[in-house]
PDB file of N, H, CA, C and O in Angstrom:
ATOM      1  N   MET A   1      75.714  95.090 119.939  1.00  0.00           N
ATOM      2  CA  MET A   1      76.831  95.930 120.536  1.00  0.00           C
ATOM      3  C   MET A   1      78.118  94.711 120.870  1.00  0.00           C
ATOM      4  O   MET A   1      77.886  93.503 120.931  1.00  0.00           O
ATOM      5  N   ILE A   2      79.136  95.176 121.011  1.00  0.00           N
ATOM      6  H   ILE A   2      79.326  96.157 120.961  1.00  0.00           H
ATOM      7  CA  ILE A   2      80.513  94.659 121.587  1.00  0.00           C
ATOM      8  C   ILE A   2      81.295  95.584 122.190  1.00  0.00           C
ATOM      9  O   ILE A   2      81.624  96.585 121.554  1.00  0.00           O
ATOM     10  N   LEU A   3      81.636  95.430 123.264  1.00  0.00           N
ATOM     11  H   LEU A   3      81.368  94.617 123.781  1.00  0.00           H
ATOM     12  CA  LEU A   3      82.712  96.444 124.097  1.00  0.00           C
ATOM     13  C   LEU A   3      84.058  95.459 123.736  1.00  0.00           C
ATOM     14  O   LEU A   3      84.209  94.238 123.700  1.00  0.00           O
ATOM     15  N   ALA A   4      84.967  96.632 123.486  1.00  0.00           N
ATOM     16  H   ALA A   4      84.845  97.625 123.516  1.00  0.00           H
ATOM     17  CA  ALA A   4      86.145  95.797 123.105  1.00  0.00           C
ATOM     18  C   ALA A   4      87.109  96.905 123.172  1.00  0.00           C
ATOM     19  O   ALA A   4      86.757  98.084 123.140  1.00  0.00           O
ATOM     20  N   ASP A   5      88.551  96.443 123.283  1.00  0.00           N
ATOM     21  H   ASP A   5      88.837  95.485 123.309  1.00  0.00           H
ATOM     22  CA  ASP A   5      89.724  97.441 123.025  1.00  0.00           C
ATOM     23  C   ASP A   5      90.160  98.037 121.907  1.00  0.00           C
ATOM     24  O   ASP A   5      90.950  98.981 121.915  1.00  0.00           O
ATOM     25  N   GLY A   6      89.593  97.436 120.722  1.00  0.00           N
ATOM     26  H   GLY A   6      88.952  96.669 120.716  1.00  0.00           H
ATOM     27  CA  GLY A   6      89.907  98.058 119.166  1.00  0.00           C
ATOM     28  C   GLY A   6      88.794  97.180 118.173  1.00  0.00           C
ATOM     29  O   GLY A   6      87.992  96.305 118.500  1.00  0.00           O
ATOM     30  N   ALA A   7      89.044  97.695 117.029  1.00  0.00           N
ATOM     31  H   ALA A   7      89.695  98.405 116.764  1.00  0.00           H
ATOM     32  CA  ALA A   7      88.445  97.140 116.326  1.00  0.00           C
ATOM     33  C   ALA A   7      88.655  95.519 115.875  1.00  0.00           C
ATOM     34  O   ALA A   7      87.645  94.828 115.741  1.00  0.00           O
ATOM     35  N   ASP A   8      89.727  95.052 115.690  1.00  0.00           N
ATOM     36  H   ASP A   8      90.547  95.613 115.798  1.00  0.00           H
ATOM     37  CA  ASP A   8      90.084  93.658 115.399  1.00  0.00           C
ATOM     38  C   ASP A   8      89.470  92.696 116.325  1.00  0.00           C
ATOM     39  O   ASP A   8      89.097  91.546 116.097  1.00  0.00           O
ATOM     40  N   GLU A   9      89.426  93.524 117.642  1.00  0.00           N
ATOM     41  H   GLU A   9      89.729  94.459 117.827  1.00  0.00           H
ATOM     42  CA  GLU A   9      88.760  92.622 118.844  1.00  0.00           C
ATOM     43  C   GLU A   9      87.545  92.529 118.794  1.00  0.00           C
ATOM     44  O   GLU A   9      86.976  91.486 119.116  1.00  0.00           O
ATOM     45  N   ALA A  10      86.949  93.531 118.408  1.00  0.00           N
ATOM     46  H   ALA A  10      87.412  94.378 118.147  1.00  0.00           H
ATOM     47  CA  ALA A  10      85.351  93.935 118.137  1.00  0.00           C
ATOM     48  C   ALA A  10      84.904  92.921 117.020  1.00  0.00           C
ATOM     49  O   ALA A  10      83.911  92.205 117.145  1.00  0.00           O
ATOM     50  N   GLU A  11      85.638  92.923 116.037  1.00  0.00           N
ATOM     51  H   GLU A  11      86.445  93.505 115.936  1.00  0.00           H
ATOM     52  CA  GLU A  11      85.226  92.203 114.927  1.00  0.00           C
ATOM     53  C   GLU A  11      84.951  90.460 115.428  1.00  0.00           C
ATOM     54  O   GLU A  11      83.962  89.744 115.273  1.00  0.00           O
ATOM     55  N   GLU A  12      86.224  90.204 116.045  1.00  0.00           N
ATOM     56  H   GLU A  12      87.027  90.787 116.171  1.00  0.00           H
ATOM     57  CA  GLU A  12      86.493  88.685 116.252  1.00  0.00           C
ATOM     58  C   GLU A  12      85.143  88.380 117.308  1.00  0.00           C
ATOM     59  O   GLU A  12      84.297  87.497 117.167  1.00  0.00           O
ATOM     60  N   ARG A  13      85.214  89.175 118.153  1.00  0.00           N
ATOM     61  H   ARG A  13      85.901  89.892 118.268  1.00  0.00           H
ATOM     62  CA  ARG A  13      83.932  88.708 119.324  1.00  0.00           C
ATOM     63  C   ARG A  13      82.534  88.637 118.517  1.00  0.00           C
ATOM     64  O   ARG A  13      81.669  87.767 118.618  1.00  0.00           O
ATOM     65  N   ALA A  14      82.541  89.634 117.797  1.00  0.00           N
ATOM     66  H   ALA A  14      83.244  90.340 117.715  1.00  0.00           H
ATOM     67  CA  ALA A  14      81.073  89.707 116.876  1.00  0.00           C
ATOM     68  C   ALA A  14      80.849  88.442 116.023  1.00  0.00           C
ATOM     69  O   ALA A  14      79.729  87.936 115.943  1.00  0.00           O
ATOM     70  N   GLU A  15      82.116  87.843 115.272  1.00  0.00           N
ATOM     71  H   GLU A  15      83.025  88.254 115.336  1.00  0.00           H
ATOM     72  CA  GLU A  15      81.929  86.729 114.716  1.00  0.00           C
ATOM     73  C   GLU A  15      81.771  85.698 115.731  1.00  0.00           C
ATOM     74  O   GLU A  15      81.375  84.652 115.216  1.00  0.00           O
ATOM     75  N   ASP A  16      81.905  85.634 116.734  1.00  0.00           N
ATOM     76  H   ASP A  16      82.227  86.484 117.152  1.00  0.00           H
ATOM     77  CA  ASP A  16      81.840  84.529 117.725  1.00  0.00           C
ATOM     78  C   ASP A  16      80.173  84.609 118.107  1.00  0.00           C
ATOM     79  O   ASP A  16      79.393  83.660 118.041  1.00  0.00           O
ATOM     80  N   VAL A  17      79.949  85.567 118.394  1.00  0.00           N
ATOM     81  H   VAL A  17      80.583  86.339 118.448  1.00  0.00           H
ATOM     82  CA  VAL A  17      78.439  85.750 118.839  1.00  0.00           C
ATOM     83  C   VAL A  17      77.622  85.604 117.828  1.00  0.00           C
ATOM     84  O   VAL A  17      76.508  85.114 118.015  1.00  0.00           O
ATOM     85  N   GLY A  18      78.069  86.034 116.490  1.00  0.00           N
ATOM     86  H   GLY A  18      78.974  86.431 116.338  1.00  0.00           H
ATOM     87  CA  GLY A  18      76.847  85.381 115.436  1.00  0.00           C
ATOM     88  C   GLY A  18      76.969  84.141 114.897  1.00  0.00           C
ATOM     89  O   GLY A  18      76.083  83.554 114.276  1.00  0.00           O
ATOM     90  N   LYS A  19      78.043  83.744 115.125  1.00  0.00           N
ATOM     91  H   LYS A  19      78.763  84.221 115.629  1.00  0.00           H
ATOM     92  CA  LYS A  19      78.047  81.735 114.961  1.00  0.00           C
ATOM     93  C   LYS A  19      77.429  81.393 116.093  1.00  0.00           C
ATOM     94  O   LYS A  19      76.458  80.652 115.948  1.00  0.00           O
ATOM     95  N   SER A  20      77.721  81.731 117.229  1.00  0.00           N
ATOM     96  H   SER A  20      78.511  82.334 117.347  1.00  0.00           H
ATOM     97  CA  SER A  20      76.593  81.144 118.446  1.00  0.00           C
ATOM     98  C   SER A  20      75.372  81.605 118.239  1.00  0.00           C
ATOM     99  O   SER A  20      74.701  81.614 119.271  1.00  0.00           O
ATOM    100  N   ALA A  21      74.929  81.921 117.464  1.00  0.00           N
ATOM    101  H   ALA A  21      75.474  81.914 116.626  1.00  0.00           H
ATOM    102  CA  ALA A  21      73.330  82.335 117.476  1.00  0.00           C
ATOM    103  C   ALA A  21      72.787  81.745 116.112  1.00  0.00           C
ATOM    104  O   ALA A  21      71.703  82.138 115.682  1.00  0.00           O
ATOM    105  N   GLU A  22      73.300  81.098 115.645  1.00  0.00           N
ATOM    106  H   GLU A  22      74.181  80.779 115.995  1.00  0.00           H
ATOM    107  CA  GLU A  22      72.737  80.069 114.302  1.00  0.00           C
ATOM    108  C   GLU A  22      71.912  79.288 114.889  1.00  0.00           C
ATOM    109  O   GLU A  22      72.053  78.984 116.073  1.00  0.00           O
ATOM    110  N   HIS A  23      70.857  78.817 114.085  1.00  0.00           N
ATOM    111  H   HIS A  23      70.743  79.064 113.123  1.00  0.00           H
ATOM    112  CA  HIS A  23      70.021  77.936 114.594  1.00  0.00           C
ATOM    113  C   HIS A  23      68.671  77.801 113.402  1.00  0.00           C
ATOM    114  O   HIS A  23      68.292  78.772 112.747  1.00  0.00           O
ATOM    115  N   GLU A  24      68.222  76.780 113.317  1.00  0.00           N
ATOM    116  H   GLU A  24      68.530  75.991 113.850  1.00  0.00           H
ATOM    117  CA  GLU A  24      67.032  76.504 112.519  1.00  0.00           C
ATOM    118  C   GLU A  24      65.990  76.068 113.174  1.00  0.00           C
ATOM    119  O   GLU A  24      66.107  75.725 114.350  1.00  0.00           O
ATOM    120  N   TYR A  25      64.663  76.002 112.442  1.00  0.00           N
ATOM    121  H   TYR A  25      64.568  76.281 111.486  1.00  0.00           H
ATOM    122  CA  TYR A  25      63.316  75.906 112.979  1.00  0.00           C
ATOM    123  C   TYR A  25      62.506  75.613 111.752  1.00  0.00           C
ATOM    124  O   TYR A  25      62.805  75.968 110.612  1.00  0.00           O
ATOM    125  N   VAL A  26      61.360  74.870 112.139  1.00  0.00           N
ATOM    126  H   VAL A  26      61.117  74.581 113.065  1.00  0.00           H
ATOM    127  CA  VAL A  26      60.190  74.679 111.285  1.00  0.00           C
ATOM    128  C   VAL A  26      59.311  75.925 111.506  1.00  0.00           C
ATOM    129  O   VAL A  26      59.124  76.347 112.648  1.00  0.00           O
ATOM    130  N   ASN A  27      58.722  76.569 110.329  1.00  0.00           N
ATOM    131  H   ASN A  27      58.873  76.226 109.402  1.00  0.00           H
ATOM    132  CA  ASN A  27      57.533  77.661 110.245  1.00  0.00           C
ATOM    133  C   ASN A  27      56.372  76.948 110.218  1.00  0.00           C
ATOM    134  O   ASN A  27      56.129  75.748 110.085  1.00  0.00           O
ATOM    135  N   GLU A  28      55.628  78.028 110.389  1.00  0.00           N
ATOM    136  H   GLU A  28      55.825  79.002 110.498  1.00  0.00           H
ATOM    137  CA  GLU A  28      54.226  77.338 110.543  1.00  0.00           C
ATOM    138  C   GLU A  28      53.607  76.899 109.402  1.00  0.00           C
ATOM    139  O   GLU A  28      52.514  76.334 109.387  1.00  0.00           O
ATOM    140  N   LEU A  29      54.378  77.182 108.314  1.00  0.00           N
ATOM    141  H   LEU A  29      55.266  77.641 108.327  1.00  0.00           H
ATOM    142  CA  LEU A  29      54.435  76.423 106.559  1.00  0.00           C
ATOM    143  C   LEU A  29      54.796  75.134 106.681  1.00  0.00           C
ATOM    144  O   LEU A  29      54.537  74.449 105.692  1.00  0.00           O
ATOM    145  N   GLY A  30      55.381  74.518 107.703  1.00  0.00           N
ATOM    146  H   GLY A  30      55.592  75.075 108.507  1.00  0.00           H
ATOM    147  CA  GLY A  30      56.345  73.482 107.417  1.00  0.00           C
ATOM    148  C   GLY A  30      57.934  73.643 106.856  1.00  0.00           C
ATOM    149  O   GLY A  30      58.703  72.686 106.760  1.00  0.00           O
ATOM    150  N   GLN A  31      58.213  74.772 106.571  1.00  0.00           N
ATOM    151  H   GLN A  31      57.589  75.550 106.649  1.00  0.00           H
ATOM    152  CA  GLN A  31      59.401  75.241 106.286  1.00  0.00           C
ATOM    153  C   GLN A  31      60.560  75.111 106.833  1.00  0.00           C
ATOM    154  O   GLN A  31      60.512  75.669 107.929  1.00  0.00           O
ATOM    155  N   THR A  32      61.696  74.613 106.619  1.00  0.00           N
ATOM    156  H   THR A  32      61.734  74.159 105.728  1.00  0.00           H
ATOM    157  CA  THR A  32      62.548  74.929 107.927  1.00  0.00           C
ATOM    158  C   THR A  32      63.373  76.076 107.328  1.00  0.00           C
ATOM    159  O   THR A  32      63.742  76.179 106.158  1.00  0.00           O
ATOM    160  N   VAL A  33      63.627  77.043 108.501  1.00  0.00           N
ATOM    161  H   VAL A  33      63.328  76.959 109.451  1.00  0.00           H
ATOM    162  CA  VAL A  33      64.117  78.342 108.577  1.00  0.00           C
ATOM    163  C   VAL A  33      65.430  78.290 109.019  1.00  0.00           C
ATOM    164  O   VAL A  33      65.565  77.741 110.113  1.00  0.00           O
ATOM    165  N   ARG A  34      66.522  78.736 108.439  1.00  0.00           N
ATOM    166  H   ARG A  34      66.412  79.181 107.551  1.00  0.00           H
ATOM    167  CA  ARG A  34      67.871  78.773 109.090  1.00  0.00           C
ATOM    168  C   ARG A  34      68.173  80.123 109.150  1.00  0.00           C
ATOM    169  O   ARG A  34      67.900  81.011 108.342  1.00  0.00           O
ATOM    170  N   ARG A  35      68.858  80.183 110.362  1.00  0.00           N
ATOM    171  H   ARG A  35      69.079  79.462 111.019  1.00  0.00           H
ATOM    172  CA  ARG A  35      69.604  81.565 111.045  1.00  0.00           C
ATOM    173  C   ARG A  35      70.917  81.515 110.707  1.00  0.00           C
ATOM    174  O   ARG A  35      71.494  80.797 111.524  1.00  0.00           O
ATOM    175  N   VAL A  36      71.844  82.045 109.684  1.00  0.00           N
ATOM    176  H   VAL A  36      71.376  82.629 109.021  1.00  0.00           H
ATOM    177  CA  VAL A  36      73.193  81.760 109.548  1.00  0.00           C
ATOM    178  C   VAL A  36      73.877  82.763 109.362  1.00  0.00           C
ATOM    179  O   VAL A  36      73.720  83.490 108.381  1.00  0.00           O
ATOM    180  N   PHE A  37      74.858  82.988 110.395  1.00  0.00           N
ATOM    181  H   PHE A  37      74.985  82.398 111.192  1.00  0.00           H
ATOM    182  CA  PHE A  37      75.931  83.867 110.502  1.00  0.00           C
ATOM    183  C   PHE A  37      76.846  84.105 108.895  1.00  0.00           C
ATOM    184  O   PHE A  37      77.573  83.182 108.527  1.00  0.00           O
ATOM    185  N   VAL A  38      76.762  85.060 108.246  1.00  0.00           N
ATOM    186  H   VAL A  38      76.172  85.810 108.546  1.00  0.00           H
ATOM    187  CA  VAL A  38      77.599  85.517 107.089  1.00  0.00           C
ATOM    188  C   VAL A  38      78.754  86.067 107.447  1.00  0.00           C
ATOM    189  O   VAL A  38      79.806  85.428 107.403  1.00  0.00           O
ATOM    190  N   SER A  39      78.672  87.491 107.896  1.00  0.00           N
ATOM    191  H   SER A  39      77.818  88.010 107.932  1.00  0.00           H
ATOM    192  CA  SER A  39      79.964  87.977 108.085  1.00  0.00           C
ATOM    193  C   SER A  39      79.475  89.290 109.208  1.00  0.00           C
ATOM    194  O   SER A  39      78.378  89.506 109.722  1.00  0.00           O
ATOM    195  N   VAL A  40      80.670  89.966 109.317  1.00  0.00           N
ATOM    196  H   VAL A  40      81.562  89.791 108.899  1.00  0.00           H
ATOM    197  CA  VAL A  40      80.516  91.006 110.066  1.00  0.00           C
ATOM    198  C   VAL A  40      80.643  92.362 109.064  1.00  0.00           C
ATOM    199  O   VAL A  40      81.703  92.540 108.465  1.00  0.00           O
ATOM    200  N   LEU A  41      79.548  93.287 108.908  1.00  0.00           N
ATOM    201  H   LEU A  41      78.687  93.142 109.395  1.00  0.00           H
ATOM    202  CA  LEU A  41      79.711  94.069 107.594  1.00  0.00           C
ATOM    203  C   LEU A  41      80.488  95.329 108.037  1.00  0.00           C
ATOM    204  O   LEU A  41      81.136  95.952 107.196  1.00  0.00           O
ATOM    205  N   GLU A  42      80.451  95.676 109.163  1.00  0.00           N
ATOM    206  H   GLU A  42      79.924  95.170 109.846  1.00  0.00           H
ATOM    207  CA  GLU A  42      81.638  96.807 109.172  1.00  0.00           C
ATOM    208  C   GLU A  42      81.436  96.981 110.990  1.00  0.00           C
ATOM    209  O   GLU A  42      80.556  96.510 111.711  1.00  0.00           O
ATOM    210  N   VAL A  43      82.624  97.845 111.340  1.00  0.00           N
ATOM    211  H   VAL A  43      83.339  98.228 110.754  1.00  0.00           H
ATOM    212  CA  VAL A  43      82.844  97.995 112.944  1.00  0.00           C
ATOM    213  C   VAL A  43      82.774  99.317 113.071  1.00  0.00           C
ATOM    214  O   VAL A  43      83.357  99.985 112.216  1.00  0.00           O
ATOM    215  N   GLN A  44      82.082  99.976 114.110  1.00  0.00           N
ATOM    216  H   GLN A  44      81.609  99.434 114.804  1.00  0.00           H
ATOM    217  CA  GLN A  44      81.914 101.230 114.021  1.00  0.00           C
ATOM    218  C   GLN A  44      82.269 101.563 115.643  1.00  0.00           C
ATOM    219  O   GLN A  44      82.027 100.605 116.377  1.00  0.00           O
ATOM    220  N   ASP A  45      82.657 102.438 116.138  1.00  0.00           N
ATOM    221  H   ASP A  45      82.854 103.217 115.542  1.00  0.00           H
ATOM    222  CA  ASP A  45      83.017 103.280 117.375  1.00  0.00           C
ATOM    223  C   ASP A  45      81.853 104.044 117.592  1.00  0.00           C
ATOM    224  O   ASP A  45      81.662 105.179 117.157  1.00  0.00           O
ATOM    225  N   LEU A  46      80.986 103.287 118.370  1.00  0.00           N
ATOM    226  H   LEU A  46      81.142 102.365 118.723  1.00  0.00           H
ATOM    227  CA  LEU A  46      79.720 104.222 119.045  1.00  0.00           C
ATOM    228  C   LEU A  46      79.777 105.291 120.118  1.00  0.00           C
ATOM    229  O   LEU A  46      78.783 105.796 120.639  1.00  0.00           O
ATOM    230  N   GLY A  47      81.311 105.649 120.456  1.00  0.00           N
ATOM    231  H   GLY A  47      82.119 105.239 120.033  1.00  0.00           H
ATOM    232  CA  GLY A  47      81.438 106.604 121.226  1.00  0.00           C
ATOM    233  C   GLY A  47      80.831 106.759 122.411  1.00  0.00           C
ATOM    234  O   GLY A  47      80.690 107.914 122.812  1.00  0.00           O
ATOM    235  N   GLU A  48      80.398 105.779 123.135  1.00  0.00           N
ATOM    236  H   GLU A  48      80.512 104.841 122.809  1.00  0.00           H
ATOM    237  CA  GLU A  48      79.650 105.827 124.443  1.00  0.00           C
ATOM    238  C   GLU A  48      80.090 104.983 125.477  1.00  0.00           C
ATOM    239  O   GLU A  48      80.392 103.819 125.215  1.00  0.00           O
ATOM    240  N   GLN A  49      80.171 105.468 126.727  1.00  0.00           N
ATOM    241  H   GLN A  49      79.926 106.414 126.940  1.00  0.00           H
ATOM    242  CA  GLN A  49      80.800 104.599 127.864  1.00  0.00           C
ATOM    243  C   GLN A  49      79.888 104.151 128.744  1.00  0.00           C
ATOM    244  O   GLN A  49      80.326 103.722 129.812  1.00  0.00           O
ATOM    245  N   GLU A  50      78.290 104.141 128.490  1.00  0.00           N
ATOM    246  H   GLU A  50      77.934 104.490 127.623  1.00  0.00           H
ATOM    247  CA  GLU A  50      77.453 103.573 129.307  1.00  0.00           C
ATOM    248  C   GLU A  50      76.582 102.582 128.734  1.00  0.00           C
ATOM    249  O   GLU A  50      75.598 102.070 129.269  1.00  0.00           O
ATOM    250  N   LEU A  51      77.141 102.326 127.369  1.00  0.00           N
ATOM    251  H   LEU A  51      77.941 102.742 126.935  1.00  0.00           H
ATOM    252  CA  LEU A  51      76.123 101.090 126.976  1.00  0.00           C
ATOM    253  C   LEU A  51      76.819  99.610 127.355  1.00  0.00           C
ATOM    254  O   LEU A  51      78.011  99.318 127.455  1.00  0.00           O
ATOM    255  N   GLU A  52      75.605  98.781 127.527  1.00  0.00           N
ATOM    256  H   GLU A  52      74.637  99.018 127.446  1.00  0.00           H
ATOM    257  CA  GLU A  52      76.013  97.177 127.916  1.00  0.00           C
ATOM    258  C   GLU A  52      76.519  96.419 126.867  1.00  0.00           C
ATOM    259  O   GLU A  52      76.131  96.593 125.712  1.00  0.00           O
ATOM    260  N   ASP A  53      77.430  95.514 127.202  1.00  0.00           N
ATOM    261  H   ASP A  53      77.745  95.372 128.140  1.00  0.00           H
ATOM    262  CA  ASP A  53      77.673  94.687 126.565  1.00  0.00           C
ATOM    263  C   ASP A  53      76.472  93.843 125.874  1.00  0.00           C
ATOM    264  O   ASP A  53      75.545  93.528 126.619  1.00  0.00           O
ATOM    265  N   GLY A  54      76.412  93.471 124.586  1.00  0.00           N
ATOM    266  H   GLY A  54      77.166  93.727 123.980  1.00  0.00           H
ATOM    267  CA  GLY A  54      75.369  92.508 124.148  1.00  0.00           C
ATOM    268  C   GLY A  54      74.282  93.218 123.472  1.00  0.00           C
ATOM    269  O   GLY A  54      73.480  92.581 122.789  1.00  0.00           O
ATOM    270  N   VAL A  55      74.201  94.358 123.594  1.00  0.00           N
ATOM    271  H   VAL A  55      74.852  94.876 124.149  1.00  0.00           H
ATOM    272  CA  VAL A  55      72.904  95.231 123.107  1.00  0.00           C
ATOM    273  C   VAL A  55      73.050  95.462 121.600  1.00  0.00           C
ATOM    274  O   VAL A  55      74.046  95.914 121.036  1.00  0.00           O
ATOM    275  N   GLU A  56      71.992  95.111 121.085  1.00  0.00           N
ATOM    276  H   GLU A  56      71.183  94.743 121.543  1.00  0.00           H
ATOM    277  CA  GLU A  56      72.094  95.375 119.453  1.00  0.00           C
ATOM    278  C   GLU A  56      71.840  96.565 119.217  1.00  0.00           C
ATOM    279  O   GLU A  56      71.169  97.160 120.060  1.00  0.00           O
ATOM    280  N   VAL A  57      72.227  97.192 118.172  1.00  0.00           N
ATOM    281  H   VAL A  57      72.773  96.709 117.488  1.00  0.00           H
ATOM    282  CA  VAL A  57      72.349  98.618 117.979  1.00  0.00           C
ATOM    283  C   VAL A  57      71.878  98.677 116.276  1.00  0.00           C
ATOM    284  O   VAL A  57      71.545  99.747 115.767  1.00  0.00           O
ATOM    285  N   PHE A  58      71.904  97.314 115.452  1.00  0.00           N
ATOM    286  H   PHE A  58      72.174  96.444 115.865  1.00  0.00           H
ATOM    287  CA  PHE A  58      71.609  97.499 114.460  1.00  0.00           C
ATOM    288  C   PHE A  58      71.502  96.026 113.614  1.00  0.00           C
ATOM    289  O   PHE A  58      72.392  95.249 113.961  1.00  0.00           O
ATOM    290  N   SER A  59      70.614  95.508 112.602  1.00  0.00           N
ATOM    291  H   SER A  59      69.892  96.140 112.319  1.00  0.00           H
ATOM    292  CA  SER A  59      70.463  94.727 112.366  1.00  0.00           C
ATOM    293  C   SER A  59      69.873  94.617 110.795  1.00  0.00           C
ATOM    294  O   SER A  59      69.257  95.546 110.274  1.00  0.00           O
ATOM    295  N   ARG A  60      70.141  93.401 110.151  1.00  0.00           N
ATOM    296  H   ARG A  60      70.642  92.646 110.574  1.00  0.00           H
ATOM    297  CA  ARG A  60      69.380  93.560 108.624  1.00  0.00           C
ATOM    298  C   ARG A  60      68.995  92.120 108.290  1.00  0.00           C
ATOM    299  O   ARG A  60      69.783  91.215 108.562  1.00  0.00           O
ATOM    300  N   HIS A  61      67.636  91.829 107.623  1.00  0.00           N
ATOM    301  H   HIS A  61      66.996  92.565 107.402  1.00  0.00           H
ATOM    302  CA  HIS A  61      67.510  90.499 107.848  1.00  0.00           C
ATOM    303  C   HIS A  61      67.460  90.215 106.128  1.00  0.00           C
ATOM    304  O   HIS A  61      66.870  91.041 105.430  1.00  0.00           O
ATOM    305  N   PHE A  62      67.920  89.358 105.677  1.00  0.00           N
ATOM    306  H   PHE A  62      68.399  88.687 106.243  1.00  0.00           H
ATOM    307  CA  PHE A  62      67.956  89.081 104.070  1.00  0.00           C
ATOM    308  C   PHE A  62      66.946  87.496 104.073  1.00  0.00           C
ATOM    309  O   PHE A  62      66.661  86.746 105.006  1.00  0.00           O
ATOM    310  N   ARG A  63      66.677  87.449 102.911  1.00  0.00           N
ATOM    311  H   ARG A  63      66.909  88.058 102.153  1.00  0.00           H
ATOM    312  CA  ARG A  63      65.470  86.465 102.484  1.00  0.00           C
ATOM    313  C   ARG A  63      66.258  85.781 101.221  1.00  0.00           C
ATOM    314  O   ARG A  63      66.849  86.457 100.378  1.00  0.00           O
ATOM    315  N   ALA A  64      66.196  84.485 101.203  1.00  0.00           N
ATOM    316  H   ALA A  64      65.717  83.936 101.888  1.00  0.00           H
ATOM    317  CA  ALA A  64      66.668  83.853 100.134  1.00  0.00           C
ATOM    318  C   ALA A  64      65.648  83.661  99.205  1.00  0.00           C
ATOM    319  O   ALA A  64      64.504  83.441  99.602  1.00  0.00           O
ATOM    320  N   THR A  65      65.980  83.730  97.746  1.00  0.00           N
ATOM    321  H   THR A  65      66.910  83.909  97.424  1.00  0.00           H
ATOM    322  CA  THR A  65      64.711  83.471  97.152  1.00  0.00           C
ATOM    323  C   THR A  65      65.109  82.375  96.007  1.00  0.00           C
ATOM    324  O   THR A  65      64.239  81.907  95.272  1.00  0.00           O
TER     325      THR A  65
END
C-alpha cells in the first residue's frame, strides 16, 4: 500500500518500492532465484484513512517456465 495524493504519485512511488525490493538468492536446490519488479498493474483508492504506509494489500507470484 502506498499513501499518496493521487494516482500518478502512487504509481511512481509503487515503482520505486518494487525496484528497491529486487534481489536474488540461491535456493536449497542450488538454483538462482531472482525477485524482479516488472510493473505496477493497477492503482486503486482503498478509501481508508487509518491504513499505514508500506502495508501490502495484494501480491501475485509468477514462475518462469
